[in-house]
C-alpha positions as CSV (number, residue, x, y, z in Angstrom):
1,X,-3.2,-3.9,3.8
2,X,-2.2,-5.2,0.4
3,X,-5.7,-4.5,-1.0
4,X,-5.7,-1.0,0.6
5,X,-2.3,-0.1,-0.8
6,X,-3.2,-1.4,-4.3
7,X,-6.5,0.6,-4.1
8,X,-4.6,3.8,-3.2
9,X,-2.2,3.2,-6.0
10,X,-4.9,2.5,-8.5
11,X,-7.0,5.5,-7.4
12,X,-10.0,3.4,-6.2
13,X,-9.5,4.6,-2.6
14,X,-9.7,8.3,-1.9
15,X,-6.6,9.9,-0.3
16,X,-4.8,13.1,0.2
17,X,-1.2,11.8,0.3
18,X,-1.3,8.0,0.4
19,X,-2.1,7.6,-3.2
20,X,1.1,9.4,-4.2
21,X,3.1,7.3,-1.7
22,X,1.6,4.0,-2.9
23,X,2.4,4.7,-6.5
24,X,6.1,4.4,-5.6
25,X,5.8,0.8,-4.6
26,X,5.6,-2.4,-6.7
27,X,3.3,-5.3,-5.8
28,X,6.3,-7.1,-4.2
29,X,7.2,-4.1,-2.1
30,X,3.6,-3.7,-1.0
31,X,3.5,-7.4,0.1
32,X,6.8,-6.9,2.0
33,X,5.4,-3.9,3.8
34,X,2.2,-5.8,4.7
35,X,4.3,-8.8,6.0
36,X,6.5,-6.5,8.1
37,X,3.5,-4.7,9.5
38,X,1.7,-8.0,10.3
39,X,4.8,-9.2,12.2
40,X,4.8,-6.2,14.6
41,X,3.4,-6.8,18.0
């Protein structure tokens, strides 16, 4: 998830909306989102 979000933010992964959303997050915030998502069951 971290790699995907960073790719969206950097424009390496095509998106319609997610690239704009990802640009609003820092690396630490992306890691926190990924950690939260991984903890969900």
